[in-house]
C-alpha positions in Angstrom: 101.5 127.1 130.0 102.4 130.0 127.7 99.4 132.3 127.1 99.0 134.8 124.4 96.6 137.6 125.3 94.6 139.2 122.4 92.6 142.3 122.8 90.2 143.0 120.0 89.0 146.6 119.4 87.4 147.7 116.2 86.6 151.4 115.5 83.1 151.1 114.2 81.0 150.5 117.3 77.3 151.0 116.5 75.4 151.1 119.8 78.0 153.2 121.6 80.2 155.0 119.2 84.0 155.0 120.0 83.3 153.1 123.2 86.7 151.4 123.3 88.5 154.8 123.9 85.8 156.4 126.0 87.1 157.6 129.4 86.2 155.5 132.5 87.8 156.2 135.8 90.3 158.6 134.3 91.6 156.3 131.6 90.4 155.0 128.2 88.1 151.9 128.5 90.7 149.8 126.6 93.4 150.6 129.2 91.5 148.5 131.8 92.0 145.3 129.7 95.6 146.2 128.7 96.6 146.5 132.4 95.1 143.1 133.2 96.5 141.5 130.1 100.0 142.6 130.8 99.9 141.0 134.2 98.3 137.7 133.4 99.5 136.8 129.9 103.0 136.0 128.7 102.6 138.2 125.6 99.9 140.7 124.7 98.7 142.1 121.4 95.9 144.4 120.2 94.0 143.7 117.0 92.3 146.8 115.5 91.2 148.4 112.3 91.6 151.9 113.8 94.8 153.9 113.8 93.3 156.1 116.6 92.6 153.0 118.8 96.1 151.7 118.0 97.6 155.0 119.2 95.5 155.1 122.4 96.5 151.5 123.1 100.2 152.2 122.7 100.0 155.3 124.9 98.5 153.0 127.6 101.2 150.3 127.6 100.3 147.9 124.7 103.4 147.7 122.7 102.3 145.1 120.2 99.5 146.4 117.8 98.3 144.4 114.8 96.4 146.2 112.1 93.7 144.1 110.5 93.7 143.4 106.8 90.7 144.7 104.8 88.9 141.4 104.9 88.9 141.4 108.7 87.6 144.9 109.2 84.1 145.9 110.2 81.7 143.1 111.2 84.2 140.3 110.6 84.0 136.9 112.3 85.6 137.3 115.7 87.3 133.9 115.7 89.0 134.8 112.4 90.2 138.1 113.9 91.7 136.3 116.9 93.4 133.6 114.7 94.9 136.3 112.5 96.3 138.2 115.5 97.6 135.0 117.1 99.4 133.9 113.9 101.0 137.3 113.6 102.1 137.2 117.2 103.6 133.8 116.8 105.9 135.0 114.1 107.3 137.6 116.5 107.3 135.7 119.7 107.3 132.0 118.9 104.9 129.3 120.0 102.4 129.4 122.8 99.9 127.0 124.2 96.7 129.0 124.6 95.0 132.2 123.6 93.1 134.4 126.0 90.7 136.8 124.3 90.2 139.9 126.4 87.4 142.1 125.1 87.8 145.8 126.1 84.1 146.1 127.0 84.7 144.1 130.3 86.7 146.6 132.4 86.1 145.0 135.8 87.6 141.6 135.0 90.7 141.2 137.2 94.1 139.5 137.1 92.8 137.0 139.6 89.9 136.1 137.3 92.3 135.5 134.4 94.6 133.4 136.6 91.7 131.3 137.8 90.6 130.6 134.3 94.1 129.4 133.4 94.2 127.2 136.5 90.9 125.5 135.4 92.4 124.8 132.0 95.6 123.3 133.6 93.7 121.2 136.2 91.0 119.9 133.9 92.9 119.7 130.5 90.0 121.8 129.1 90.1 122.8 125.4 88.6 126.1 126.4 87.5 128.0 129.5 84.8 130.6 129.2 83.8 133.1 131.9 80.1 133.0 132.8 77.7 134.6 135.1 74.6 133.1 136.7 71.5 134.0 134.7 69.0 135.9 136.9 66.2 133.6 138.3 62.6 134.4 138.0 59.8 133.1 140.2 57.6 132.3 137.2 58.6 131.2 133.8 56.3 130.7 130.8 56.1 128.9 127.5 53.8 130.1 124.8 51.0 128.0 123.4 48.6 128.6 120.5 48.2 132.3 119.5 50.7 133.3 122.2 48.8 131.9 125.2 51.0 131.9 128.3 51.6 128.5 130.0 53.4 128.4 133.3 56.5 126.2 133.8 59.2 125.9 136.4 62.9 125.7 135.9 64.9 124.3 138.8 68.4 124.1 137.2 70.7 127.0 137.6 71.4 128.6 134.2 74.6 130.4 133.2 75.5 132.7 130.3 78.8 133.9 129.0 79.7 137.4 130.2 82.1 138.3 127.5 85.1 138.9 129.8 87.4 135.8 129.3 87.7 133.4 126.4 90.6 131.1 127.0 91.3 128.4 124.4 94.1 126.0 123.5 95.8 127.3 120.4 95.8 124.0 118.5 92.1 123.5 119.3 91.2 127.0 118.0 93.1 126.4 114.8 91.4 123.0 114.3 87.9 123.7 115.3 87.5 127.5 114.9 85.1 127.6 117.8 85.2 128.5 121.5 82.8 125.8 122.5 83.2 122.0 122.4 82.9 118.8 124.4 85.7 119.9 126.7 84.7 123.5 127.3 84.7 124.5 131.0 83.1 127.5 132.7 84.7 129.9 135.1 81.9 131.5 137.2 82.8 135.1 137.6 81.5 137.4 140.4 78.7 139.7 139.2 80.6 142.8 140.1 83.4 141.8 137.8 81.1 140.9 134.9 79.7 144.2 133.5 79.8 144.2 129.7 79.7 147.7 128.3 77.6 147.9 125.1 75.3 150.9 125.6 75.4 154.4 127.2 73.4 152.9 130.1 76.1 150.2 130.6 78.7 153.0 130.7 76.8 154.9 133.3 76.4 151.8 135.3 80.2 151.3 135.2 80.8 154.8 136.4 78.3 154.3 139.2 80.1 151.1 140.2 83.4 153.0 140.5 81.7 155.6 142.7 80.3 152.9 144.9 83.9 151.5 145.3 85.2 154.9 146.2 87.0 155.2 142.8 85.1 158.3 141.6 84.9 158.7 137.9 86.0 162.4 137.4 83.8 163.1 134.3 81.7 162.0 131.4 83.0 160.6 128.2 86.0 162.7 127.1 85.5 164.3 123.7 89.2 164.0 123.0 89.3 160.3 123.8 86.3 159.5 121.7 87.2 161.4 118.6 87.1 159.3 115.5 90.2 158.1 113.9 
């Protein structure tokens, strides 16, 4: 199976400005996904609307950068962004079987995680494989009745939610359906310590704390140079 890796990184993050190039563990956040993508994908591209992010990505080993057209900048549909990047990559590198979306906000996903997702796709003939994490259980769950009155209920099934780290999908299926989820979507259950999704300053501090716990001390706060706007 030939897999195209696509990293998507726009410049206009709202909740944590310039997060994709913020420094984590001595390197820009986006570099964590580049390193994994180069190991687990046959071809890797970055899709961005920011010349600054493009430059940071190239400096960190991503040789193939695709600048988005005006209609795919800002809050564009993510599927449309991935399809555009994949179509551009196919012109340069020929056909492929599957696309793996690697969002830069998941720095702790590993090469092993990506390989396991690919193995699931091969063994099950899945149309897509999505990384998930078990949703935290609570002792007591409630439904709401009239005027917000709380009514107890009990949920015995284990619930999972996508963690944003890996979206692997067959290329033909993505073109036809334009959606990650379908009747033959399978889950890859990812370890909690690989699943942090950075969206806020608190998430970023949690990532730094996790590195410290692993003995990979993060040498400083977010670098002003790395987070300068394009």
